mmCIF file of the N, C-alpha and C atoms, coordinates in Angstrom:
data_MODEL
# 
_entry.id   MODEL 
# 
loop_
_atom_site.group_PDB 
_atom_site.id 
_atom_site.type_symbol 
_atom_site.label_atom_id 
_atom_site.label_alt_id 
_atom_site.label_comp_id 
_atom_site.label_asym_id 
_atom_site.label_entity_id 
_atom_site.label_seq_id 
_atom_site.pdbx_PDB_ins_code 
_atom_site.Cartn_x 
_atom_site.Cartn_y 
_atom_site.Cartn_z 
_atom_site.occupancy 
_atom_site.B_iso_or_equiv 
_atom_site.pdbx_formal_charge 
_atom_site.auth_seq_id 
_atom_site.auth_comp_id 
_atom_site.auth_asym_id 
_atom_site.auth_atom_id 
_atom_site.pdbx_PDB_model_num 
ATOM 1   N N  . UNK A 1 1  ? 78.514 34.471 119.271 1.00 0.00 ? 1  UNK A N  1 
ATOM 2   C CA . UNK A 1 1  ? 79.123 34.110 118.002 1.00 0.00 ? 1  UNK A CA 1 
ATOM 3   C C  . UNK A 1 1  ? 80.571 33.692 118.283 1.00 0.00 ? 1  UNK A C  1 
ATOM 4   N N  . UNK A 1 2  ? 80.963 32.565 117.741 1.00 0.00 ? 2  UNK A N  1 
ATOM 5   C CA . UNK A 1 2  ? 82.333 32.089 117.935 1.00 0.00 ? 2  UNK A CA 1 
ATOM 6   C C  . UNK A 1 2  ? 83.308 32.915 117.095 1.00 0.00 ? 2  UNK A C  1 
ATOM 7   N N  . UNK A 1 3  ? 84.565 32.798 117.424 1.00 0.00 ? 3  UNK A N  1 
ATOM 8   C CA . UNK A 1 3  ? 85.603 33.507 116.665 1.00 0.00 ? 3  UNK A CA 1 
ATOM 9   C C  . UNK A 1 3  ? 85.600 33.085 115.203 1.00 0.00 ? 3  UNK A C  1 
ATOM 10  N N  . UNK A 1 4  ? 85.424 31.793 114.976 1.00 0.00 ? 4  UNK A N  1 
ATOM 11  C CA . UNK A 1 4  ? 85.396 31.276 113.602 1.00 0.00 ? 4  UNK A CA 1 
ATOM 12  C C  . UNK A 1 4  ? 84.208 31.831 112.828 1.00 0.00 ? 4  UNK A C  1 
ATOM 13  N N  . UNK A 1 5  ? 83.050 31.898 113.478 1.00 0.00 ? 5  UNK A N  1 
ATOM 14  C CA . UNK A 1 5  ? 81.864 32.459 112.827 1.00 0.00 ? 5  UNK A CA 1 
ATOM 15  C C  . UNK A 1 5  ? 82.051 33.939 112.522 1.00 0.00 ? 5  UNK A C  1 
ATOM 16  N N  . UNK A 1 6  ? 82.626 34.672 113.482 1.00 0.00 ? 6  UNK A N  1 
ATOM 17  C CA . UNK A 1 6  ? 82.880 36.096 113.274 1.00 0.00 ? 6  UNK A CA 1 
ATOM 18  C C  . UNK A 1 6  ? 83.846 36.307 112.129 1.00 0.00 ? 6  UNK A C  1 
ATOM 19  N N  . UNK A 1 7  ? 84.902 35.524 112.093 1.00 0.00 ? 7  UNK A N  1 
ATOM 20  C CA . UNK A 1 7  ? 85.885 35.642 111.014 1.00 0.00 ? 7  UNK A CA 1 
ATOM 21  C C  . UNK A 1 7  ? 85.227 35.407 109.662 1.00 0.00 ? 7  UNK A C  1 
ATOM 22  N N  . UNK A 1 8  ? 84.402 34.386 109.550 1.00 0.00 ? 8  UNK A N  1 
ATOM 23  C CA . UNK A 1 8  ? 83.724 34.078 108.299 1.00 0.00 ? 8  UNK A CA 1 
ATOM 24  C C  . UNK A 1 8  ? 82.760 35.191 107.896 1.00 0.00 ? 8  UNK A C  1 
ATOM 25  N N  . UNK A 1 9  ? 81.986 35.679 108.856 1.00 0.00 ? 9  UNK A N  1 
ATOM 26  C CA . UNK A 1 9  ? 81.016 36.740 108.568 1.00 0.00 ? 9  UNK A CA 1 
ATOM 27  C C  . UNK A 1 9  ? 81.724 38.033 108.164 1.00 0.00 ? 9  UNK A C  1 
ATOM 28  N N  . UNK A 1 10 ? 82.815 38.347 108.855 1.00 0.00 ? 10 UNK A N  1 
ATOM 29  C CA . UNK A 1 10 ? 83.577 39.551 108.522 1.00 0.00 ? 10 UNK A CA 1 
ATOM 30  C C  . UNK A 1 10 ? 84.199 39.421 107.132 1.00 0.00 ? 10 UNK A C  1 
ATOM 31  N N  . UNK A 1 11 ? 84.718 38.259 106.822 1.00 0.00 ? 11 UNK A N  1 
ATOM 32  C CA . UNK A 1 11 ? 85.301 38.040 105.499 1.00 0.00 ? 11 UNK A CA 1 
ATOM 33  C C  . UNK A 1 11 ? 84.250 38.253 104.406 1.00 0.00 ? 11 UNK A C  1 
ATOM 34  N N  . UNK A 1 12 ? 83.064 37.724 104.602 1.00 0.00 ? 12 UNK A N  1 
ATOM 35  C CA . UNK A 1 12 ? 81.987 37.909 103.612 1.00 0.00 ? 12 UNK A CA 1 
ATOM 36  C C  . UNK A 1 12 ? 81.618 39.383 103.472 1.00 0.00 ? 12 UNK A C  1 
ATOM 37  N N  . UNK A 1 13 ? 81.571 40.110 104.582 1.00 0.00 ? 13 UNK A N  1 
ATOM 38  C CA . UNK A 1 13 ? 81.241 41.536 104.546 1.00 0.00 ? 13 UNK A CA 1 
ATOM 39  C C  . UNK A 1 13 ? 82.314 42.318 103.794 1.00 0.00 ? 13 UNK A C  1 
ATOM 40  N N  . UNK A 1 14 ? 83.576 41.979 104.035 1.00 0.00 ? 14 UNK A N  1 
ATOM 41  C CA . UNK A 1 14 ? 84.670 42.666 103.353 1.00 0.00 ? 14 UNK A CA 1 
ATOM 42  C C  . UNK A 1 14 ? 84.619 42.432 101.850 1.00 0.00 ? 14 UNK A C  1 
ATOM 43  N N  . UNK A 1 15 ? 84.293 41.221 101.441 1.00 0.00 ? 15 UNK A N  1 
ATOM 44  C CA . UNK A 1 15 ? 84.135 40.928 100.006 1.00 0.00 ? 15 UNK A CA 1 
ATOM 45  C C  . UNK A 1 15 ? 82.954 41.718 99.454  1.00 0.00 ? 15 UNK A C  1 
ATOM 46  N N  . UNK A 1 16 ? 81.877 41.768 100.211 1.00 0.00 ? 16 UNK A N  1 
ATOM 47  C CA . UNK A 1 16 ? 80.698 42.547 99.794  1.00 0.00 ? 16 UNK A CA 1 
ATOM 48  C C  . UNK A 1 16 ? 81.057 44.028 99.605  1.00 0.00 ? 16 UNK A C  1 
ATOM 49  N N  . UNK A 1 17 ? 81.996 44.515 100.420 1.00 0.00 ? 17 UNK A N  1 
ATOM 50  C CA . UNK A 1 17 ? 82.404 45.917 100.345 1.00 0.00 ? 17 UNK A CA 1 
ATOM 51  C C  . UNK A 1 17 ? 83.461 46.166 99.274  1.00 0.00 ? 17 UNK A C  1 
ATOM 52  N N  . UNK A 1 18 ? 83.858 45.119 98.549  1.00 0.00 ? 18 UNK A N  1 
ATOM 53  C CA . UNK A 1 18 ? 84.718 45.324 97.390  1.00 0.00 ? 18 UNK A CA 1 
ATOM 54  C C  . UNK A 1 18 ? 86.117 44.743 97.458  1.00 0.00 ? 18 UNK A C  1 
ATOM 55  N N  . UNK A 1 19 ? 86.493 44.131 98.572  1.00 0.00 ? 19 UNK A N  1 
ATOM 56  C CA . UNK A 1 19 ? 87.814 43.541 98.660  1.00 0.00 ? 19 UNK A CA 1 
ATOM 57  C C  . UNK A 1 19 ? 87.829 42.196 97.944  1.00 0.00 ? 19 UNK A C  1 
ATOM 58  N N  . UNK A 1 20 ? 89.002 41.799 97.496  1.00 0.00 ? 20 UNK A N  1 
ATOM 59  C CA . UNK A 1 20 ? 89.125 40.470 96.915  1.00 0.00 ? 20 UNK A CA 1 
ATOM 60  C C  . UNK A 1 20 ? 88.968 39.442 98.034  1.00 0.00 ? 20 UNK A C  1 
ATOM 61  N N  . UNK A 1 21 ? 88.631 38.229 97.676  1.00 0.00 ? 21 UNK A N  1 
ATOM 62  C CA . UNK A 1 21 ? 88.475 37.184 98.673  1.00 0.00 ? 21 UNK A CA 1 
ATOM 63  C C  . UNK A 1 21 ? 89.779 36.958 99.442  1.00 0.00 ? 21 UNK A C  1 
ATOM 64  N N  . UNK A 1 22 ? 90.902 37.002 98.745  1.00 0.00 ? 22 UNK A N  1 
ATOM 65  C CA . UNK A 1 22 ? 92.203 36.810 99.402  1.00 0.00 ? 22 UNK A CA 1 
ATOM 66  C C  . UNK A 1 22 ? 92.489 37.923 100.404 1.00 0.00 ? 22 UNK A C  1 
ATOM 67  N N  . UNK A 1 23 ? 92.242 39.175 100.005 1.00 0.00 ? 23 UNK A N  1 
ATOM 68  C CA . UNK A 1 23 ? 92.465 40.300 100.922 1.00 0.00 ? 23 UNK A CA 1 
ATOM 69  C C  . UNK A 1 23 ? 91.531 40.223 102.121 1.00 0.00 ? 23 UNK A C  1 
ATOM 70  N N  . UNK A 1 24 ? 90.272 39.886 101.876 1.00 0.00 ? 24 UNK A N  1 
ATOM 71  C CA . UNK A 1 24 ? 89.294 39.783 102.958 1.00 0.00 ? 24 UNK A CA 1 
ATOM 72  C C  . UNK A 1 24 ? 89.681 38.670 103.929 1.00 0.00 ? 24 UNK A C  1 
ATOM 73  N N  . UNK A 1 25 ? 90.152 37.580 103.391 1.00 0.00 ? 25 UNK A N  1 
ATOM 74  C CA . UNK A 1 25 ? 90.588 36.459 104.239 1.00 0.00 ? 25 UNK A CA 1 
ATOM 75  C C  . UNK A 1 25 ? 91.768 36.873 105.104 1.00 0.00 ? 25 UNK A C  1 
ATOM 76  N N  . UNK A 1 26 ? 92.713 37.585 104.513 1.00 0.00 ? 26 UNK A N  1 
ATOM 77  C CA . UNK A 1 26 ? 93.883 38.057 105.248 1.00 0.00 ? 26 UNK A CA 1 
ATOM 78  C C  . UNK A 1 26 ? 93.478 39.023 106.364 1.00 0.00 ? 26 UNK A C  1 
ATOM 79  N N  . UNK A 1 27 ? 92.631 39.997 106.047 1.00 0.00 ? 27 UNK A N  1 
ATOM 80  C CA . UNK A 1 27 ? 92.236 41.014 107.030 1.00 0.00 ? 27 UNK A CA 1 
ATOM 81  C C  . UNK A 1 27 ? 91.397 40.439 108.164 1.00 0.00 ? 27 UNK A C  1 
ATOM 82  N N  . UNK A 1 28 ? 90.637 39.412 107.891 1.00 0.00 ? 28 UNK A N  1 
ATOM 83  C CA . UNK A 1 28 ? 89.774 38.843 108.921 1.00 0.00 ? 28 UNK A CA 1 
ATOM 84  C C  . UNK A 1 28 ? 90.427 37.690 109.684 1.00 0.00 ? 28 UNK A C  1 
ATOM 85  N N  . UNK A 1 29 ? 91.613 37.306 109.288 1.00 0.00 ? 29 UNK A N  1 
ATOM 86  C CA . UNK A 1 29 ? 92.242 36.103 109.838 1.00 0.00 ? 29 UNK A CA 1 
ATOM 87  C C  . UNK A 1 29 ? 92.709 36.231 111.288 1.00 0.00 ? 29 UNK A C  1 
ATOM 88  N N  . UNK A 1 30 ? 92.857 37.435 111.799 1.00 0.00 ? 30 UNK A N  1 
ATOM 89  C CA . UNK A 1 30 ? 93.386 37.604 113.154 1.00 0.00 ? 30 UNK A CA 1 
ATOM 90  C C  . UNK A 1 30 ? 92.320 37.946 114.193 1.00 0.00 ? 30 UNK A C  1 
ATOM 91  N N  . UNK A 1 31 ? 91.081 37.659 113.899 1.00 0.00 ? 31 UNK A N  1 
ATOM 92  C CA . UNK A 1 31 ? 90.010 37.943 114.846 1.00 0.00 ? 31 UNK A CA 1 
ATOM 93  C C  . UNK A 1 31 ? 90.291 37.264 116.185 1.00 0.00 ? 31 UNK A C  1 
ATOM 94  N N  . UNK A 1 32 ? 90.840 36.062 116.145 1.00 0.00 ? 32 UNK A N  1 
ATOM 95  C CA . UNK A 1 32 ? 91.104 35.316 117.381 1.00 0.00 ? 32 UNK A CA 1 
ATOM 96  C C  . UNK A 1 32 ? 92.167 35.977 118.256 1.00 0.00 ? 32 UNK A C  1 
ATOM 97  N N  . UNK A 1 33 ? 92.944 36.906 117.712 1.00 0.00 ? 33 UNK A N  1 
ATOM 98  C CA . UNK A 1 33 ? 93.998 37.603 118.474 1.00 0.00 ? 33 UNK A CA 1 
ATOM 99  C C  . UNK A 1 33 ? 93.540 38.959 119.021 1.00 0.00 ? 33 UNK A C  1 
ATOM 100 N N  . UNK A 1 34 ? 92.344 39.389 118.665 1.00 0.00 ? 34 UNK A N  1 
ATOM 101 C CA . UNK A 1 34 ? 91.872 40.728 119.025 1.00 0.00 ? 34 UNK A CA 1 
ATOM 102 C C  . UNK A 1 34 ? 91.491 40.820 120.499 1.00 0.00 ? 34 UNK A C  1 
ATOM 103 N N  . UNK A 1 35 ? 91.667 42.027 121.044 1.00 0.00 ? 35 UNK A N  1 
ATOM 104 C CA . UNK A 1 35 ? 91.178 42.278 122.393 1.00 0.00 ? 35 UNK A CA 1 
ATOM 105 C C  . UNK A 1 35 ? 89.661 42.497 122.330 1.00 0.00 ? 35 UNK A C  1 
ATOM 106 N N  . UNK A 1 36 ? 89.050 42.642 123.496 1.00 0.00 ? 36 UNK A N  1 
ATOM 107 C CA . UNK A 1 36 ? 87.592 42.748 123.591 1.00 0.00 ? 36 UNK A CA 1 
ATOM 108 C C  . UNK A 1 36 ? 87.032 43.915 122.782 1.00 0.00 ? 36 UNK A C  1 
ATOM 109 N N  . UNK A 1 37 ? 87.666 45.093 122.882 1.00 0.00 ? 37 UNK A N  1 
ATOM 110 C CA . UNK A 1 37 ? 87.170 46.257 122.152 1.00 0.00 ? 37 UNK A CA 1 
ATOM 111 C C  . UNK A 1 37 ? 87.181 46.030 120.642 1.00 0.00 ? 37 UNK A C  1 
ATOM 112 N N  . UNK A 1 38 ? 88.261 45.451 120.133 1.00 0.00 ? 38 UNK A N  1 
ATOM 113 C CA . UNK A 1 38 ? 88.362 45.220 118.700 1.00 0.00 ? 38 UNK A CA 1 
ATOM 114 C C  . UNK A 1 38 ? 87.395 44.149 118.225 1.00 0.00 ? 38 UNK A C  1 
ATOM 115 N N  . UNK A 1 39 ? 87.149 43.141 119.044 1.00 0.00 ? 39 UNK A N  1 
ATOM 116 C CA . UNK A 1 39 ? 86.167 42.112 118.674 1.00 0.00 ? 39 UNK A CA 1 
ATOM 117 C C  . UNK A 1 39 ? 84.783 42.731 118.545 1.00 0.00 ? 39 UNK A C  1 
ATOM 118 N N  . UNK A 1 40 ? 84.440 43.639 119.459 1.00 0.00 ? 40 UNK A N  1 
ATOM 119 C CA . UNK A 1 40 ? 83.138 44.304 119.387 1.00 0.00 ? 40 UNK A CA 1 
ATOM 120 C C  . UNK A 1 40 ? 82.993 45.072 118.072 1.00 0.00 ? 40 UNK A C  1 
ATOM 121 N N  . UNK A 1 41 ? 84.059 45.783 117.683 1.00 0.00 ? 41 UNK A N  1 
ATOM 122 C CA . UNK A 1 41 ? 84.022 46.533 116.427 1.00 0.00 ? 41 UNK A CA 1 
ATOM 123 C C  . UNK A 1 41 ? 83.971 45.583 115.233 1.00 0.00 ? 41 UNK A C  1 
ATOM 124 N N  . UNK A 1 42 ? 84.693 44.482 115.296 1.00 0.00 ? 42 UNK A N  1 
ATOM 125 C CA . UNK A 1 42 ? 84.644 43.500 114.210 1.00 0.00 ? 42 UNK A CA 1 
ATOM 126 C C  . UNK A 1 42 ? 83.236 42.952 114.036 1.00 0.00 ? 42 UNK A C  1 
ATOM 127 N N  . UNK A 1 43 ? 82.532 42.739 115.149 1.00 0.00 ? 43 UNK A N  1 
ATOM 128 C CA . UNK A 1 43 ? 81.142 42.259 115.069 1.00 0.00 ? 43 UNK A CA 1 
ATOM 129 C C  . UNK A 1 43 ? 80.248 43.302 114.406 1.00 0.00 ? 43 UNK A C  1 
ATOM 130 N N  . UNK A 1 44 ? 80.425 44.575 114.785 1.00 0.00 ? 44 UNK A N  1 
ATOM 131 C CA . UNK A 1 44 ? 79.638 45.642 114.156 1.00 0.00 ? 44 UNK A CA 1 
ATOM 132 C C  . UNK A 1 44 ? 79.925 45.683 112.665 1.00 0.00 ? 44 UNK A C  1 
ATOM 133 N N  . UNK A 1 45 ? 81.200 45.603 112.296 1.00 0.00 ? 45 UNK A N  1 
ATOM 134 C CA . UNK A 1 45 ? 81.599 45.637 110.891 1.00 0.00 ? 45 UNK A CA 1 
ATOM 135 C C  . UNK A 1 45 ? 80.973 44.458 110.140 1.00 0.00 ? 45 UNK A C  1 
ATOM 136 N N  . UNK A 1 46 ? 81.070 43.270 110.722 1.00 0.00 ? 46 UNK A N  1 
ATOM 137 C CA . UNK A 1 46 ? 80.548 42.073 110.060 1.00 0.00 ? 46 UNK A CA 1 
ATOM 138 C C  . UNK A 1 46 ? 79.037 42.145 109.863 1.00 0.00 ? 46 UNK A C  1 
ATOM 139 N N  . UNK A 1 47 ? 78.345 42.748 110.822 1.00 0.00 ? 47 UNK A N  1 
ATOM 140 C CA . UNK A 1 47 ? 76.883 42.773 110.772 1.00 0.00 ? 47 UNK A CA 1 
ATOM 141 C C  . UNK A 1 47 ? 76.308 44.008 110.087 1.00 0.00 ? 47 UNK A C  1 
ATOM 142 N N  . UNK A 1 48 ? 77.032 45.139 110.142 1.00 0.00 ? 48 UNK A N  1 
ATOM 143 C CA . UNK A 1 48 ? 76.447 46.403 109.660 1.00 0.00 ? 48 UNK A CA 1 
ATOM 144 C C  . UNK A 1 48 ? 77.320 47.175 108.678 1.00 0.00 ? 48 UNK A C  1 
ATOM 145 N N  . UNK A 1 49 ? 78.536 46.712 108.420 1.00 0.00 ? 49 UNK A N  1 
ATOM 146 C CA . UNK A 1 49 ? 79.400 47.365 107.458 1.00 0.00 ? 49 UNK A CA 1 
ATOM 147 C C  . UNK A 1 49 ? 80.394 48.340 108.062 1.00 0.00 ? 49 UNK A C  1 
ATOM 148 N N  . UNK A 1 50 ? 81.269 48.809 107.206 1.00 0.00 ? 50 UNK A N  1 
ATOM 149 C CA . UNK A 1 50 ? 82.394 49.642 107.623 1.00 0.00 ? 50 UNK A CA 1 
ATOM 150 C C  . UNK A 1 50 ? 81.948 50.982 108.194 1.00 0.00 ? 50 UNK A C  1 
ATOM 151 N N  . UNK A 1 51 ? 80.941 51.606 107.604 1.00 0.00 ? 51 UNK A N  1 
ATOM 152 C CA . UNK A 1 51 ? 80.516 52.933 108.090 1.00 0.00 ? 51 UNK A CA 1 
ATOM 153 C C  . UNK A 1 51 ? 80.038 52.865 109.536 1.00 0.00 ? 51 UNK A C  1 
ATOM 154 N N  . UNK A 1 52 ? 79.224 51.882 109.855 1.00 0.00 ? 52 UNK A N  1 
ATOM 155 C CA . UNK A 1 52 ? 78.739 51.732 111.231 1.00 0.00 ? 52 UNK A CA 1 
ATOM 156 C C  . UNK A 1 52 ? 79.893 51.392 112.172 1.00 0.00 ? 52 UNK A C  1 
ATOM 157 N N  . UNK A 1 53 ? 80.836 50.592 111.696 1.00 0.00 ? 53 UNK A N  1 
ATOM 158 C CA . UNK A 1 53 ? 81.985 50.231 112.532 1.00 0.00 ? 53 UNK A CA 1 
ATOM 159 C C  . UNK A 1 53 ? 82.812 51.471 112.875 1.00 0.00 ? 53 UNK A C  1 
ATOM 160 N N  . UNK A 1 54 ? 83.069 52.308 111.889 1.00 0.00 ? 54 UNK A N  1 
ATOM 161 C CA . UNK A 1 54 ? 83.850 53.528 112.141 1.00 0.00 ? 54 UNK A CA 1 
ATOM 162 C C  . UNK A 1 54 ? 83.087 54.454 113.073 1.00 0.00 ? 54 UNK A C  1 
ATOM 163 N N  . UNK A 1 55 ? 81.794 54.596 112.869 1.00 0.00 ? 55 UNK A N  1 
ATOM 164 C CA . UNK A 1 55 ? 80.993 55.425 113.778 1.00 0.00 ? 55 UNK A CA 1 
ATOM 165 C C  . UNK A 1 55 ? 81.125 54.904 115.209 1.00 0.00 ? 55 UNK A C  1 
ATOM 166 N N  . UNK A 1 56 ? 81.043 53.599 115.377 1.00 0.00 ? 56 UNK A N  1 
ATOM 167 C CA . UNK A 1 56 ? 81.105 53.005 116.710 1.00 0.00 ? 56 UNK A CA 1 
ATOM 168 C C  . UNK A 1 56 ? 82.487 53.159 117.343 1.00 0.00 ? 56 UNK A C  1 
ATOM 169 N N  . UNK A 1 57 ? 83.525 53.199 116.522 1.00 0.00 ? 57 UNK A N  1 
ATOM 170 C CA . UNK A 1 57 ? 84.879 53.379 117.047 1.00 0.00 ? 57 UNK A CA 1 
ATOM 171 C C  . UNK A 1 57 ? 85.058 54.711 117.763 1.00 0.00 ? 57 UNK A C  1 
ATOM 172 N N  . UNK A 1 58 ? 84.246 55.684 117.413 1.00 0.00 ? 58 UNK A N  1 
ATOM 173 C CA . UNK A 1 58 ? 84.364 57.011 118.026 1.00 0.00 ? 58 UNK A CA 1 
ATOM 174 C C  . UNK A 1 58 ? 83.430 57.198 119.227 1.00 0.00 ? 58 UNK A C  1 
ATOM 175 N N  . UNK A 1 59 ? 82.826 56.117 119.699 1.00 0.00 ? 59 UNK A N  1 
ATOM 176 C CA . UNK A 1 59 ? 81.957 56.179 120.872 1.00 0.00 ? 59 UNK A CA 1 
ATOM 177 C C  . UNK A 1 59 ? 82.610 55.386 121.996 1.00 0.00 ? 59 UNK A C  1 
ATOM 178 N N  . UNK A 1 60 ? 82.808 56.037 123.149 1.00 0.00 ? 60 UNK A N  1 
ATOM 179 C CA . UNK A 1 60 ? 83.383 55.361 124.309 1.00 0.00 ? 60 UNK A CA 1 
ATOM 180 C C  . UNK A 1 60 ? 82.389 54.315 124.807 1.00 0.00 ? 60 UNK A C  1 
ATOM 181 N N  . UNK A 1 61 ? 82.765 53.030 124.793 1.00 0.00 ? 61 UNK A N  1 
ATOM 182 C CA . UNK A 1 61 ? 81.823 51.995 125.209 1.00 0.00 ? 61 UNK A CA 1 
ATOM 183 C C  . UNK A 1 61 ? 81.468 52.052 126.698 1.00 0.00 ? 61 UNK A C  1 
ATOM 184 N N  . UNK A 1 62 ? 82.279 52.733 127.485 1.00 0.00 ? 62 UNK A N  1 
ATOM 185 C CA . UNK A 1 62 ? 82.029 52.813 128.920 1.00 0.00 ? 62 UNK A CA 1 
ATOM 186 C C  . UNK A 1 62 ? 80.990 53.871 129.289 1.00 0.00 ? 62 UNK A C  1 
ATOM 187 N N  . UNK A 1 63 ? 80.992 54.996 128.564 1.00 0.00 ? 63 UNK A N  1 
ATOM 188 C CA . UNK A 1 63 ? 80.085 56.081 128.956 1.00 0.00 ? 63 UNK A CA 1 
ATOM 189 C C  . UNK A 1 63 ? 79.317 56.711 127.792 1.00 0.00 ? 63 UNK A C  1 
ATOM 190 N N  . UNK A 1 64 ? 79.576 56.253 126.566 1.00 0.00 ? 64 UNK A N  1 
ATOM 191 C CA . UNK A 1 64 ? 78.838 56.760 125.415 1.00 0.00 ? 64 UNK A CA 1 
ATOM 192 C C  . UNK A 1 64 ? 79.297 58.104 124.878 1.00 0.00 ? 64 UNK A C  1 
ATOM 193 N N  . UNK A 1 65 ? 80.331 58.689 125.494 1.00 0.00 ? 65 UNK A N  1 
ATOM 194 C CA . UNK A 1 65 ? 80.839 59.975 125.009 1.00 0.00 ? 65 UNK A CA 1 
ATOM 195 C C  . UNK A 1 65 ? 81.641 59.781 123.729 1.00 0.00 ? 65 UNK A C  1 
ATOM 196 N N  . UNK A 1 66 ? 81.702 60.841 122.959 1.00 0.00 ? 66 UNK A N  1 
ATOM 197 C CA . UNK A 1 66 ? 82.467 60.821 121.711 1.00 0.00 ? 66 UNK A CA 1 
ATOM 198 C C  . UNK A 1 66 ? 83.961 60.821 122.014 1.00 0.00 ? 66 UNK A C  1 
ATOM 199 N N  . UNK A 1 67 ? 84.708 59.978 121.316 1.00 0.00 ? 67 UNK A N  1 
ATOM 200 C CA . UNK A 1 67 ? 86.161 59.917 121.461 1.00 0.00 ? 67 UNK A CA 1 
ATOM 201 C C  . UNK A 1 67 ? 86.817 60.830 120.432 1.00 0.00 ? 67 UNK A C  1 
ATOM 202 N N  . UNK A 1 68 ? 87.927 61.411 120.808 1.00 0.00 ? 68 UNK A N  1 
ATOM 203 C CA . UNK A 1 68 ? 88.740 62.142 119.842 1.00 0.00 ? 68 UNK A CA 1 
ATOM 204 C C  . UNK A 1 68 ? 89.426 61.125 118.929 1.00 0.00 ? 68 UNK A C  1 
ATOM 205 N N  . UNK A 1 69 ? 90.011 61.594 117.862 1.00 0.00 ? 69 UNK A N  1 
ATOM 206 C CA . UNK A 1 69 ? 90.737 60.691 116.958 1.00 0.00 ? 69 UNK A CA 1 
ATOM 207 C C  . UNK A 1 69 ? 91.854 59.987 117.717 1.00 0.00 ? 69 UNK A C  1 
ATOM 208 N N  . UNK A 1 70 ? 92.600 60.737 118.532 1.00 0.00 ? 70 UNK A N  1 
ATOM 209 C CA . UNK A 1 70 ? 93.712 60.160 119.286 1.00 0.00 ? 70 UNK A CA 1 
ATOM 210 C C  . UNK A 1 70 ? 93.213 59.088 120.270 1.00 0.00 ? 70 UNK A C  1 
ATOM 211 N N  . UNK A 1 71 ? 92.112 59.355 120.930 1.00 0.00 ? 71 UNK A N  1 
ATOM 212 C CA . UNK A 1 71 ? 91.547 58.378 121.873 1.00 0.00 ? 71 UNK A CA 1 
ATOM 213 C C  . UNK A 1 71 ? 91.096 57.110 121.123 1.00 0.00 ? 71 UNK A C  1 
ATOM 214 N N  . UNK A 1 72 ? 90.489 57.298 119.967 1.00 0.00 ? 72 UNK A N  1 
ATOM 215 C CA . UNK A 1 72 ? 90.059 56.162 119.175 1.00 0.00 ? 72 UNK A CA 1 
ATOM 216 C C  . UNK A 1 72 ? 91.251 55.316 118.751 1.00 0.00 ? 72 UNK A C  1 
ATOM 217 N N  . UNK A 1 73 ? 92.311 55.979 118.320 1.00 0.00 ? 73 UNK A N  1 
ATOM 218 C CA . UNK A 1 73 ? 93.508 55.255 117.885 1.00 0.00 ? 73 UNK A CA 1 
ATOM 219 C C  . UNK A 1 73 ? 94.160 54.508 119.051 1.00 0.00 ? 73 UNK A C  1 
ATOM 220 N N  . UNK A 1 74 ? 94.151 55.088 120.224 1.00 0.00 ? 74 UNK A N  1 
ATOM 221 C CA . UNK A 1 74 ? 94.702 54.408 121.397 1.00 0.00 ? 74 UNK A CA 1 
ATOM 222 C C  . UNK A 1 74 ? 93.905 53.143 121.716 1.00 0.00 ? 74 UNK A C  1 
ATOM 223 N N  . UNK A 1 75 ? 92.630 53.216 121.522 1.00 0.00 ? 75 UNK A N  1 
ATOM 224 C CA . UNK A 1 75 ? 91.760 52.080 121.854 1.00 0.00 ? 75 UNK A CA 1 
ATOM 225 C C  . UNK A 1 75 ? 91.786 50.991 120.777 1.00 0.00 ? 75 UNK A C  1 
ATOM 226 N N  . UNK A 1 76 ? 91.809 51.406 119.513 1.00 0.00 ? 76 UNK A N  1 
ATOM 227 C CA . UNK A 1 76 ? 91.660 50.436 118.415 1.00 0.00 ? 76 UNK A CA 1 
ATOM 228 C C  . UNK A 1 76 ? 92.894 50.289 117.529 1.00 0.00 ? 76 UNK A C  1 
ATOM 229 N N  . UNK A 1 77 ? 93.938 51.029 117.789 1.00 0.00 ? 77 UNK A N  1 
ATOM 230 C CA . UNK A 1 77 ? 95.173 50.867 117.043 1.00 0.00 ? 77 UNK A CA 1 
ATOM 231 C C  . UNK A 1 77 ? 95.252 51.570 115.723 1.00 0.00 ? 77 UNK A C  1 
# 
């Protein structure tokens, strides 16, 4: 999926979750600036929603172990 496609899909998901179109456009506009980890989470969010994205943020992509809140914040900001 290209960055433009991901941005569009994420924007639609955010609107579906209750954000205004303007807010969703703003929040999804920086997909092209994201690092690899954040792009993966953006894809999960765009395809499966916020709950699945948050769940995935707490899983270490390297070994599948659960991340602490601090570890998650270090990885995803």
